[in-house]
Every structure is written in C-alpha cells, then in structure tokens.
N, CA, C and O atoms as a Tripos MOL2 file, in Angstrom:
@<TRIPOS>MOLECULE
protein
  272   271    68     0     0
PROTEIN
NO_CHARGES

@<TRIPOS>ATOM
      1 N          25.7990   12.6020  -52.0740 N.3       1 MET1
      2 CA         26.3620   11.2850  -52.2180 C.3       1 MET1
      3 C          27.1390   10.8830  -50.9550 C.2       1 MET1
      4 O          27.0260    9.7540  -50.4770 O.2       1 MET1
      5 N          27.9300   11.8290  -50.4240 N.am      2 VAL2
      6 CA         28.7120   11.5460  -49.2190 C.3       2 VAL2
      7 C          27.7800   11.2530  -48.0450 C.2       2 VAL2
      8 O          28.0200   10.3250  -47.2730 O.2       2 VAL2
      9 N          26.7180   12.0440  -47.9130 N.am      3 GLU3
     10 CA         25.7460   11.8210  -46.8310 C.3       3 GLU3
     11 C          25.1130   10.4410  -46.9420 C.2       3 GLU3
     12 O          24.8880    9.7820  -45.9270 O.2       3 GLU3
     13 N          24.8220    9.9960  -48.1620 N.am      4 LEU4
     14 CA         24.2400    8.6740  -48.3810 C.3       4 LEU4
     15 C          25.2060    7.5780  -47.9490 C.2       4 LEU4
     16 O          24.7970    6.6110  -47.3060 O.2       4 LEU4
     17 N          26.4780    7.7210  -48.2930 N.am      5 VAL5
     18 CA         27.4850    6.7300  -47.9070 C.3       5 VAL5
     19 C          27.6100    6.6600  -46.3890 C.2       5 VAL5
     20 O          27.6540    5.5690  -45.8220 O.2       5 VAL5
     21 N          27.6670    7.8130  -45.7290 N.am      6 PHE6
     22 CA         27.7580    7.8170  -44.2670 C.3       6 PHE6
     23 C          26.5070    7.2420  -43.6180 C.2       6 PHE6
     24 O          26.5980    6.5700  -42.5910 O.2       6 PHE6
     25 N          25.3610    7.4910  -44.1940 N.am      7 SER7
     26 CA         24.1080    6.9500  -43.6730 C.3       7 SER7
     27 C          24.1140    5.4220  -43.7480 C.2       7 SER7
     28 O          23.7340    4.7510  -42.7880 O.2       7 SER7
     29 N          24.5380    4.8810  -44.8710 N.am      8 ILE8
     30 CA         24.6180    3.4280  -45.0300 C.3       8 ILE8
     31 C          25.6430    2.8510  -44.0650 C.2       8 ILE8
     32 O          25.4060    1.8080  -43.4550 O.2       8 ILE8
     33 N          26.7740    3.5220  -43.9250 N.am      9 LEU9
     34 CA         27.8280    3.0900  -43.0050 C.3       9 LEU9
     35 C          27.2950    3.0260  -41.5760 C.2       9 LEU9
     36 O          27.4980    2.0280  -40.8840 O.2       9 LEU9
     37 N          26.6160    4.0860  -41.1270 N.am     10 LYS10
     38 CA         26.0630    4.1180  -39.7620 C.3      10 LYS10
     39 C          25.0200    3.0320  -39.5570 C.2      10 LYS10
     40 O          25.0400    2.3420  -38.5380 O.2      10 LYS10
     41 N          24.1070    2.8690  -40.5140 N.am     11 ASP11
     42 CA         23.0460    1.8600  -40.3810 C.3      11 ASP11
     43 C          23.6250    0.4540  -40.2930 C.2      11 ASP11
     44 O          23.1750   -0.3580  -39.4840 O.2      11 ASP11
     45 N          24.6150    0.1710  -41.1180 N.am     12 THR12
     46 CA         25.2410   -1.1540  -41.1190 C.3      12 THR12
     47 C          25.9530   -1.4210  -39.8040 C.2      12 THR12
     48 O          25.8330   -2.5150  -39.2510 O.2      12 THR12
     49 N          26.6930   -0.4410  -39.2890 N.am     13 LEU13
     50 CA         27.4050   -0.6170  -38.0290 C.3      13 LEU13
     51 C          26.4470   -0.7220  -36.8470 C.2      13 LEU13
     52 O          26.7260   -1.4580  -35.9000 O.2      13 LEU13
     53 N          25.3280   -0.0050  -36.8780 N.am     14 GLU14
     54 CA         24.3280   -0.1030  -35.8050 C.3      14 GLU14
     55 C          23.7710   -1.5180  -35.7120 C.2      14 GLU14
     56 O          23.4020   -1.9650  -34.6260 O.2      14 GLU14
     57 N          23.7050   -2.2250  -36.8330 N.am     15 GLN15
     58 CA         23.1970   -3.5980  -36.8550 C.3      15 GLN15
     59 C          24.2590   -4.6050  -36.4160 C.2      15 GLN15
     60 O          23.9870   -5.8030  -36.3360 O.2      15 GLN15
     61 N          25.4700   -4.1170  -36.1330 N.am     16 GLY16
     62 CA         26.5330   -4.9850  -35.6540 C.3      16 GLY16
     63 C          27.3420   -5.6490  -36.7590 C.2      16 GLY16
     64 O          28.1690   -6.5170  -36.4800 O.2      16 GLY16
     65 N          27.1200   -5.2600  -37.9890 N.am     17 GLU17
     66 CA         27.8640   -5.8380  -39.1080 C.3      17 GLU17
     67 C          29.1360   -5.0410  -39.3480 C.2      17 GLU17
     68 O          29.2320   -3.8760  -38.9600 O.2      17 GLU17
     69 N          30.1080   -5.6750  -39.9890 N.am     18 GLU18
     70 CA         31.3380   -4.9570  -40.3080 C.3      18 GLU18
     71 C          31.2280   -4.3360  -41.6930 C.2      18 GLU18
     72 O          30.4720   -4.8060  -42.5440 O.2      18 GLU18
     73 N          31.9980   -3.2700  -41.9020 N.am     19 VAL19
     74 CA         32.0330   -2.5790  -43.1880 C.3      19 VAL19
     75 C          33.4650   -2.5950  -43.6850 C.2      19 VAL19
     76 O          34.3680   -2.0760  -43.0280 O.2      19 VAL19
     77 N          33.6680   -3.1960  -44.8520 N.am     20 LYS20
     78 CA         34.9990   -3.2970  -45.4290 C.3      20 LYS20
     79 C          35.0310   -2.4650  -46.7050 C.2      20 LYS20
     80 O          34.2350   -2.6760  -47.6200 O.2      20 LYS20
     81 N          35.9700   -1.5100  -46.7530 N.am     21 MET21
     82 CA         36.1420   -0.6590  -47.9300 C.3      21 MET21
     83 C          37.4740   -1.0150  -48.5720 C.2      21 MET21
     84 O          38.5340   -0.7810  -47.9910 O.2      21 MET21
     85 N          37.4170   -1.5720  -49.7570 N.am     22 SER22
     86 CA         38.6110   -2.0220  -50.4530 C.3      22 SER22
     87 C          39.6000   -0.8760  -50.6340 C.2      22 SER22
     88 O          39.2410    0.1950  -51.1230 O.2      22 SER22
     89 N          40.8370   -1.1090  -50.2390 N.am     23 GLY23
     90 CA         41.8800   -0.1030  -50.3760 C.3      23 GLY23
     91 C          41.8680    0.9610  -49.2960 C.2      23 GLY23
     92 O          42.7250    1.8440  -49.2930 O.2      23 GLY23
     93 N          40.9000    0.8930  -48.3670 N.am     24 PHE24
     94 CA         40.8090    1.8910  -47.3050 C.3      24 PHE24
     95 C          40.9340    1.2510  -45.9310 C.2      24 PHE24
     96 O          41.8260    1.6070  -45.1610 O.2      24 PHE24
     97 N          40.0400    0.2990  -45.6110 N.am     25 GLY25
     98 CA         40.1140   -0.3540  -44.3160 C.3      25 GLY25
     99 C          38.8150   -1.0180  -43.9260 C.2      25 GLY25
    100 O          37.8930   -1.1350  -44.7330 O.2      25 GLY25
    101 N          38.7520   -1.4570  -42.6630 N.am     26 LYS26
    102 CA         37.5930   -2.1880  -42.1590 C.3      26 LYS26
    103 C          37.1180   -1.5860  -40.8400 C.2      26 LYS26
    104 O          37.9080   -1.3860  -39.9180 O.2      26 LYS26
    105 N          35.8190   -1.3000  -40.7610 N.am     27 PHE27
    106 CA         35.1750   -0.8250  -39.5390 C.3      27 PHE27
    107 C          34.4430   -2.0060  -38.9190 C.2      27 PHE27
    108 O          33.7300   -2.7270  -39.6170 O.2      27 PHE27
    109 N          34.6110   -2.2120  -37.6200 N.am     28 THR28
    110 CA         33.8880   -3.2650  -36.9160 C.3      28 THR28
    111 C          33.3860   -2.7370  -35.5790 C.2      28 THR28
    112 O          33.9500   -1.8020  -35.0110 O.2      28 THR28
    113 N          32.3160   -3.3520  -35.0870 N.am     29 VAL29
    114 CA         31.7650   -3.0270  -33.7770 C.3      29 VAL29
    115 C          32.1000   -4.1860  -32.8480 C.2      29 VAL29
    116 O          31.8120   -5.3410  -33.1620 O.2      29 VAL29
    117 N          32.7090   -3.8780  -31.7040 N.am     30 LYS30
    118 CA         33.0730   -4.9060  -30.7330 C.3      30 LYS30
    119 C          32.3120   -4.6720  -29.4420 C.2      30 LYS30
    120 O          32.0030   -3.5370  -29.0760 O.2      30 LYS30
    121 N          32.0180   -5.7710  -28.7580 N.am     31 GLU31
    122 CA         31.3420   -5.7210  -27.4620 C.3      31 GLU31
    123 C          32.4030   -5.7300  -26.3610 C.2      31 GLU31
    124 O          33.2980   -6.5760  -26.3680 O.2      31 GLU31
    125 N          32.3060   -4.8020  -25.4270 N.am     32 LYS32
    126 CA         33.1970   -4.7970  -24.2660 C.3      32 LYS32
    127 C          32.3580   -5.1160  -23.0350 C.2      32 LYS32
    128 O          31.2990   -4.5230  -22.8300 O.2      32 LYS32
    129 N          32.8240   -6.0350  -22.2300 N.am     33 ASN33
    130 CA         32.1250   -6.4190  -21.0060 C.3      33 ASN33
    131 C          32.3160   -5.3520  -19.9330 C.2      33 ASN33
    132 O          33.2420   -4.5440  -20.0020 O.2      33 ASN33
    133 N          31.4240   -5.3610  -18.9390 N.am     34 SER34
    134 CA         31.6070   -4.4460  -17.8160 C.3      34 SER34
    135 C          32.8260   -4.9120  -17.0210 C.2      34 SER34
    136 O          33.1690   -6.0950  -17.0130 O.2      34 SER34
    137 N          33.4710   -3.9560  -16.3540 N.am     35 ARG35
    138 CA         34.6700   -4.2830  -15.5930 C.3      35 ARG35
    139 C          34.8510   -3.2870  -14.4640 C.2      35 ARG35
    140 O          34.2350   -2.2210  -14.4500 O.2      35 ARG35
    141 N          35.6950   -3.6450  -13.5290 N.am     36 ASN36
    142 CA         36.0120   -2.7560  -12.4190 C.3      36 ASN36
    143 C          37.0900   -1.7820  -12.8700 C.2      36 ASN36
    144 O          38.0270   -2.1600  -13.5730 O.2      36 ASN36
    145 N          36.9510   -0.5380  -12.4640 N.am     37 GLY37
    146 CA         37.9340    0.4780  -12.8020 C.3      37 GLY37
    147 C          38.1190    1.4240  -11.6410 C.2      37 GLY37
    148 O          37.5880    1.2030  -10.5520 O.2      37 GLY37
    149 N          38.8740    2.4790  -11.8770 N.am     38 ARG38
    150 CA         39.1610    3.4420  -10.8280 C.3      38 ARG38
    151 C          39.1400    4.8360  -11.4330 C.2      38 ARG38
    152 O          39.6880    5.0570  -12.5130 O.2      38 ARG38
    153 N          38.5080    5.7780  -10.7380 N.am     39 ASN39
    154 CA         38.5050    7.1610  -11.1710 C.3      39 ASN39
    155 C          39.9300    7.6980  -11.0220 C.2      39 ASN39
    156 O          40.4720    7.6850   -9.9170 O.2      39 ASN39
    157 N          40.5510    8.1700  -12.1110 N.am     40 PRO40
    158 CA         41.9410    8.6010  -12.0150 C.3      40 PRO40
    159 C          42.1480    9.8570  -11.1630 C.2      40 PRO40
    160 O          43.2480   10.0790  -10.6560 O.2      40 PRO40
    161 N          41.1280   10.6630  -11.0010 N.am     41 VAL41
    162 CA         41.2500   11.8890  -10.2180 C.3      41 VAL41
    163 C          41.1070   11.6060   -8.7220 C.2      41 VAL41
    164 O          41.9340   12.0350   -7.9170 O.2      41 VAL41
    165 N          40.0400   10.8720   -8.3610 N.am     42 THR42
    166 CA         39.7540   10.6430   -6.9410 C.3      42 THR42
    167 C          40.2830    9.3170   -6.4190 C.2      42 THR42
    168 O          40.4280    9.1380   -5.2100 O.2      42 THR42
    169 N          40.5760    8.3790   -7.3310 N.am     43 GLY43
    170 CA         41.0190    7.0550   -6.9100 C.3      43 GLY43
    171 C          39.8760    6.1610   -6.4840 C.2      43 GLY43
    172 O          40.1060    5.0260   -6.0650 O.2      43 GLY43
    173 N          38.6530    6.6410   -6.5810 N.am     44 GLU44
    174 CA         37.4720    5.8860   -6.1740 C.3      44 GLU44
    175 C          37.2190    4.7150   -7.1190 C.2      44 GLU44
    176 O          37.2820    4.8700   -8.3390 O.2      44 GLU44
    177 N          36.9290    3.5290   -6.5460 N.am     45 ALA45
    178 CA         36.6060    2.3480   -7.3410 C.3      45 ALA45
    179 C          35.2370    2.5290   -7.9810 C.2      45 ALA45
    180 O          34.3320    3.1040   -7.3750 O.2      45 ALA45
    181 N          35.0890    2.0370   -9.2070 N.am     46 MET46
    182 CA         33.8150    2.1670   -9.9060 C.3      46 MET46
    183 C          33.6820    1.0300  -10.9100 C.2      46 MET46
    184 O          34.6600    0.3580  -11.2390 O.2      46 MET46
    185 N          32.4580    0.8250  -11.3930 N.am     47 THR47
    186 CA         32.2050   -0.1810  -12.4160 C.3      47 THR47
    187 C          32.0430    0.5160  -13.7520 C.2      47 THR47
    188 O          31.2530    1.4490  -13.8910 O.2      47 THR47
    189 N          32.7920    0.0570  -14.7230 N.am     48 ILE48
    190 CA         32.6700    0.5840  -16.0840 C.3      48 ILE48
    191 C          31.6670   -0.2990  -16.7990 C.2      48 ILE48
    192 O          31.8610   -1.5100  -16.9030 O.2      48 ILE48
    193 N          30.5940    0.3030  -17.2910 N.am     49 GLU49
    194 CA         29.4850   -0.4310  -17.9030 C.3      49 GLU49
    195 C          29.9010   -1.1340  -19.1870 C.2      49 GLU49
    196 O          30.8420   -0.7160  -19.8620 O.2      49 GLU49
    197 N          29.1860   -2.2110  -19.5160 N.am     50 ALA50
    198 CA         29.3790   -2.8960  -20.7940 C.3      50 ALA50
    199 C          28.9570   -1.9460  -21.9050 C.2      50 ALA50
    200 O          28.0230   -1.1590  -21.7430 O.2      50 ALA50
    201 N          29.6560   -2.0270  -23.0370 N.am     51 ARG51
    202 CA         29.3270   -1.1210  -24.1340 C.3      51 ARG51
    203 C          29.8250   -1.6900  -25.4470 C.2      51 ARG51
    204 O          30.5750   -2.6660  -25.4770 O.2      51 ARG51
    205 N          29.4010   -1.0700  -26.5200 N.am     52 ARG52
    206 CA         29.8680   -1.4090  -27.8480 C.3      52 ARG52
    207 C          30.8350   -0.3150  -28.2960 C.2      52 ARG52
    208 O          30.5850    0.8700  -28.0750 O.2      52 ARG52
    209 N          31.9370   -0.7150  -28.9260 N.am     53 ILE53
    210 CA         32.9040    0.2650  -29.4130 C.3      53 ILE53
    211 C          33.1390    0.0480  -30.9050 C.2      53 ILE53
    212 O          32.9870   -1.0600  -31.4190 O.2      53 ILE53
    213 N          33.5080    1.1100  -31.5770 N.am     54 LEU54
    214 CA         33.8100    1.0610  -32.9970 C.3      54 LEU54
    215 C          35.3200    1.0040  -33.1760 C.2      54 LEU54
    216 O          36.0480    1.8030  -32.5870 O.2      54 LEU54
    217 N          35.7920    0.0630  -33.9860 N.am     55 THR55
    218 CA         37.2100   -0.0300  -34.2800 C.3      55 THR55
    219 C          37.4270    0.1130  -35.7780 C.2      55 THR55
    220 O          36.5450   -0.2070  -36.5750 O.2      55 THR55
    221 N          38.6030    0.5920  -36.1540 N.am     56 PHE56
    222 CA         38.9620    0.7330  -37.5620 C.3      56 PHE56
    223 C          40.3420    0.1520  -37.7650 C.2      56 PHE56
    224 O          41.2710    0.4590  -37.0170 O.2      56 PHE56
    225 N          40.4770   -0.6820  -38.7690 N.am     57 LYS57
    226 CA         41.7830   -1.2420  -39.1230 C.3      57 LYS57
    227 C          42.0730   -0.8230  -40.5600 C.2      57 LYS57
    228 O          41.3760   -1.2490  -41.4810 O.2      57 LYS57
    229 N          43.0950    0.0060  -40.7600 N.am     58 PRO58
    230 CA         43.4160    0.4630  -42.1100 C.3      58 PRO58
    231 C          43.9640   -0.6820  -42.9660 C.2      58 PRO58
    232 O          44.5960   -1.6070  -42.4570 O.2      58 PRO58
    233 N          43.7130   -0.6010  -44.2610 N.am     59 SER59
    234 CA         44.2200   -1.6170  -45.1820 C.3      59 SER59
    235 C          45.7220   -1.4330  -45.3790 C.2      59 SER59
    236 O          46.2810   -0.3850  -45.0550 O.2      59 SER59
    237 N          46.3570   -2.4580  -45.9080 N.am     60 ALA60
    238 CA         47.7890   -2.3930  -46.1950 C.3      60 ALA60
    239 C          48.0780   -1.2980  -47.2120 C.2      60 ALA60
    240 O          49.0980   -0.6150  -47.1130 O.2      60 ALA60
    241 N          47.1890   -1.1230  -48.1940 N.am     61 CYS61
    242 CA         47.3680   -0.0740  -49.2120 C.3      61 CYS61
    243 C          47.3760    1.3140  -48.5700 C.2      61 CYS61
    244 O          48.2160    2.1490  -48.9040 O.2      61 CYS61
    245 N          46.4500    1.5570  -47.6570 N.am     62 LEU62
    246 CA         46.3640    2.8560  -46.9940 C.3      62 LEU62
    247 C          47.5960    3.1010  -46.1330 C.2      62 LEU62
    248 O          48.1610    4.1940  -46.1540 O.2      62 LEU62
    249 N          48.0150    2.0890  -45.3740 N.am     63 LYS63
    250 CA         49.2120    2.2280  -44.5310 C.3      63 LYS63
    251 C          50.4330    2.5580  -45.3910 C.2      63 LYS63
    252 O          51.2400    3.4190  -45.0400 O.2      63 LYS63
    253 N          50.5520    1.8630  -46.5150 N.am     64 GLU64
    254 CA         51.6900    2.0770  -47.3960 C.3      64 GLU64
    255 C          51.7140    3.5020  -47.9530 C.2      64 GLU64
    256 O          52.7700    4.1310  -48.0140 O.2      64 GLU64
    257 N          50.5510    4.0060  -48.3570 N.am     65 ARG65
    258 CA         50.4840    5.3520  -48.9230 C.3      65 ARG65
    259 C          50.7820    6.4070  -47.8710 C.2      65 ARG65
    260 O          51.4160    7.4190  -48.1710 O.2      65 ARG65
    261 N          50.3320    6.1840  -46.6430 N.am     66 ILE66
    262 CA         50.5690    7.1490  -45.5720 C.3      66 ILE66
    263 C          52.0550    7.1960  -45.2060 C.2      66 ILE66
    264 O          52.6030    8.2620  -44.9280 O.2      66 ILE66
    265 N          52.6900    6.0370  -45.2110 N.am     67 ASN67
    266 CA         54.0850    5.9460  -44.7600 C.3      67 ASN67
    267 C          55.1120    6.1540  -45.8640 C.2      67 ASN67
    268 O          56.3120    6.0670  -45.6020 O.2      67 ASN67
    269 N          54.6780    6.4250  -47.0850 N.am     68 SER68
    270 CA         55.6680    6.6210  -48.1490 C.3      68 SER68
    271 C          55.7710    8.0760  -48.5620 C.2      68 SER68
    272 O          56.5580    8.4120  -49.4470 O.2      68 SER68
@<TRIPOS>BOND
     1     1     2 1
     2     2     3 1
     3     3     4 2
     4     3     5 am
     5     5     6 1
     6     6     7 1
     7     7     8 2
     8     7     9 am
     9     9    10 1
    10    10    11 1
    11    11    12 2
    12    11    13 am
    13    13    14 1
    14    14    15 1
    15    15    16 2
    16    15    17 am
    17    17    18 1
    18    18    19 1
    19    19    20 2
    20    19    21 am
    21    21    22 1
    22    22    23 1
    23    23    24 2
    24    23    25 am
    25    25    26 1
    26    26    27 1
    27    27    28 2
    28    27    29 am
    29    29    30 1
    30    30    31 1
    31    31    32 2
    32    31    33 am
    33    33    34 1
    34    34    35 1
    35    35    36 2
    36    35    37 am
    37    37    38 1
    38    38    39 1
    39    39    40 2
    40    39    41 am
    41    41    42 1
    42    42    43 1
    43    43    44 2
    44    43    45 am
    45    45    46 1
    46    46    47 1
    47    47    48 2
    48    47    49 am
    49    49    50 1
    50    50    51 1
    51    51    52 2
    52    51    53 am
    53    53    54 1
    54    54    55 1
    55    55    56 2
    56    55    57 am
    57    57    58 1
    58    58    59 1
    59    59    60 2
    60    59    61 am
    61    61    62 1
    62    62    63 1
    63    63    64 2
    64    63    65 am
    65    65    66 1
    66    66    67 1
    67    67    68 2
    68    67    69 am
    69    69    70 1
    70    70    71 1
    71    71    72 2
    72    71    73 am
    73    73    74 1
    74    74    75 1
    75    75    76 2
    76    75    77 am
    77    77    78 1
    78    78    79 1
    79    79    80 2
    80    79    81 am
    81    81    82 1
    82    82    83 1
    83    83    84 2
    84    83    85 am
    85    85    86 1
    86    86    87 1
    87    87    88 2
    88    87    89 am
    89    89    90 1
    90    90    91 1
    91    91    92 2
    92    91    93 am
    93    93    94 1
    94    94    95 1
    95    95    96 2
    96    95    97 am
    97    97    98 1
    98    98    99 1
    99    99   100 2
   100    99   101 am
   101   101   102 1
   102   102   103 1
   103   103   104 2
   104   103   105 am
   105   105   106 1
   106   106   107 1
   107   107   108 2
   108   107   109 am
   109   109   110 1
   110   110   111 1
   111   111   112 2
   112   111   113 am
   113   113   114 1
   114   114   115 1
   115   115   116 2
   116   115   117 am
   117   117   118 1
   118   118   119 1
   119   119   120 2
   120   119   121 am
   121   121   122 1
   122   122   123 1
   123   123   124 2
   124   123   125 am
   125   125   126 1
   126   126   127 1
   127   127   128 2
   128   127   129 am
   129   129   130 1
   130   130   131 1
   131   131   132 2
   132   131   133 am
   133   133   134 1
   134   134   135 1
   135   135   136 2
   136   135   137 am
   137   137   138 1
   138   138   139 1
   139   139   140 2
   140   139   141 am
   141   141   142 1
   142   142   143 1
   143   143   144 2
   144   143   145 am
   145   145   146 1
   146   146   147 1
   147   147   148 2
   148   147   149 am
   149   149   150 1
   150   150   151 1
   151   151   152 2
   152   151   153 am
   153   153   154 1
   154   154   155 1
   155   155   156 2
   156   155   157 am
   157   157   158 1
   158   158   159 1
   159   159   160 2
   160   159   161 am
   161   161   162 1
   162   162   163 1
   163   163   164 2
   164   163   165 am
   165   165   166 1
   166   166   167 1
   167   167   168 2
   168   167   169 am
   169   169   170 1
   170   170   171 1
   171   171   172 2
   172   171   173 am
   173   173   174 1
   174   174   175 1
   175   175   176 2
   176   175   177 am
   177   177   178 1
   178   178   179 1
   179   179   180 2
   180   179   181 am
   181   181   182 1
   182   182   183 1
   183   183   184 2
   184   183   185 am
   185   185   186 1
   186   186   187 1
   187   187   188 2
   188   187   189 am
   189   189   190 1
   190   190   191 1
   191   191   192 2
   192   191   193 am
   193   193   194 1
   194   194   195 1
   195   195   196 2
   196   195   197 am
   197   197   198 1
   198   198   199 1
   199   199   200 2
   200   199   201 am
   201   201   202 1
   202   202   203 1
   203   203   204 2
   204   203   205 am
   205   205   206 1
   206   206   207 1
   207   207   208 2
   208   207   209 am
   209   209   210 1
   210   210   211 1
   211   211   212 2
   212   211   213 am
   213   213   214 1
   214   214   215 1
   215   215   216 2
   216   215   217 am
   217   217   218 1
   218   218   219 1
   219   219   220 2
   220   219   221 am
   221   221   222 1
   222   222   223 1
   223   223   224 2
   224   223   225 am
   225   225   226 1
   226   226   227 1
   227   227   228 2
   228   227   229 am
   229   229   230 1
   230   230   231 1
   231   231   232 2
   232   231   233 am
   233   233   234 1
   234   234   235 1
   235   235   236 2
   236   235   237 am
   237   237   238 1
   238   238   239 1
   239   239   240 2
   240   239   241 am
   241   241   242 1
   242   242   243 1
   243   243   244 2
   244   243   245 am
   245   245   246 1
   246   246   247 1
   247   247   248 2
   248   247   249 am
   249   249   250 1
   250   250   251 1
   251   251   252 2
   252   251   253 am
   253   253   254 1
   254   254   255 1
   255   255   256 2
   256   255   257 am
   257   257   258 1
   258   258   259 1
   259   259   260 2
   260   259   261 am
   261   261   262 1
   262   262   263 1
   263   263   264 2
   264   263   265 am
   265   265   266 1
   266   266   267 1
   267   267   268 2
   268   267   269 am
   269   269   270 1
   270   270   271 1
   271   271   272 2
@<TRIPOS>SUBSTRUCTURE
     1 MET1         2 RESIDUE 1 A MET
     2 VAL2         6 RESIDUE 1 A VAL
     3 GLU3        10 RESIDUE 1 A GLU
     4 LEU4        14 RESIDUE 1 A LEU
     5 VAL5        18 RESIDUE 1 A VAL
     6 PHE6        22 RESIDUE 1 A PHE
     7 SER7        26 RESIDUE 1 A SER
     8 ILE8        30 RESIDUE 1 A ILE
     9 LEU9        34 RESIDUE 1 A LEU
    10 LYS10       38 RESIDUE 1 A LYS
    11 ASP11       42 RESIDUE 1 A ASP
    12 THR12       46 RESIDUE 1 A THR
    13 LEU13       50 RESIDUE 1 A LEU
    14 GLU14       54 RESIDUE 1 A GLU
    15 GLN15       58 RESIDUE 1 A GLN
    16 GLY16       62 RESIDUE 1 A GLY
    17 GLU17       66 RESIDUE 1 A GLU
    18 GLU18       70 RESIDUE 1 A GLU
    19 VAL19       74 RESIDUE 1 A VAL
    20 LYS20       78 RESIDUE 1 A LYS
    21 MET21       82 RESIDUE 1 A MET
    22 SER22       86 RESIDUE 1 A SER
    23 GLY23       90 RESIDUE 1 A GLY
    24 PHE24       94 RESIDUE 1 A PHE
    25 GLY25       98 RESIDUE 1 A GLY
    26 LYS26      102 RESIDUE 1 A LYS
    27 PHE27      106 RESIDUE 1 A PHE
    28 THR28      110 RESIDUE 1 A THR
    29 VAL29      114 RESIDUE 1 A VAL
    30 LYS30      118 RESIDUE 1 A LYS
    31 GLU31      122 RESIDUE 1 A GLU
    32 LYS32      126 RESIDUE 1 A LYS
    33 ASN33      130 RESIDUE 1 A ASN
    34 SER34      134 RESIDUE 1 A SER
    35 ARG35      138 RESIDUE 1 A ARG
    36 ASN36      142 RESIDUE 1 A ASN
    37 GLY37      146 RESIDUE 1 A GLY
    38 ARG38      150 RESIDUE 1 A ARG
    39 ASN39      154 RESIDUE 1 A ASN
    40 PRO40      158 RESIDUE 1 A PRO
    41 VAL41      162 RESIDUE 1 A VAL
    42 THR42      166 RESIDUE 1 A THR
    43 GLY43      170 RESIDUE 1 A GLY
    44 GLU44      174 RESIDUE 1 A GLU
    45 ALA45      178 RESIDUE 1 A ALA
    46 MET46      182 RESIDUE 1 A MET
    47 THR47      186 RESIDUE 1 A THR
    48 ILE48      190 RESIDUE 1 A ILE
    49 GLU49      194 RESIDUE 1 A GLU
    50 ALA50      198 RESIDUE 1 A ALA
    51 ARG51      202 RESIDUE 1 A ARG
    52 ARG52      206 RESIDUE 1 A ARG
    53 ILE53      210 RESIDUE 1 A ILE
    54 LEU54      214 RESIDUE 1 A LEU
    55 THR55      218 RESIDUE 1 A THR
    56 PHE56      222 RESIDUE 1 A PHE
    57 LYS57      226 RESIDUE 1 A LYS
    58 PRO58      230 RESIDUE 1 A PRO
    59 SER59      234 RESIDUE 1 A SER
    60 ALA60      238 RESIDUE 1 A ALA
    61 CYS61      242 RESIDUE 1 A CYS
    62 LEU62      246 RESIDUE 1 A LEU
    63 LYS63      250 RESIDUE 1 A LYS
    64 GLU64      254 RESIDUE 1 A GLU
    65 ARG65      258 RESIDUE 1 A ARG
    66 ILE66      262 RESIDUE 1 A ILE
    67 ASN67      266 RESIDUE 1 A ASN
    68 SER68      270 RESIDUE 1 A SER
C-alpha cells in the first residue's frame, strides 16, 4: 500500500501537478531558471542550469503537532 501511494505521488509530481495531503502538507514542483553562480571552492564563475525542484509546505496541523 505504501509503495502504491509513493508511486502515485511520484507520477503526479513528474507531471508537474501539486499533491495536497490533508493534515500533512503540500508538495509542489517549481521551475528554477538558469543563473550565474560561483564555485565556492575555486571561486570560478559558472552557469547553474535551469531545473525543476520539489518543495514541501507542511500544514498548520502538522506544524502544531510538531511544536507542541
């Protein structure tokens, strides 16, 4: 059952849709544009490629339970 839930979660996020779990939180995929950056070790300038990132925002219920 857990594997099925994770499979559905991954498939939905791959399609760029958000997943909202009542009482738990919301997973969303955001697009980040390419940008100029710097290698922290060498100081060399470089371009950071555009990419998609996964974000999670916990629900108020979850935050409350964690902090109480």
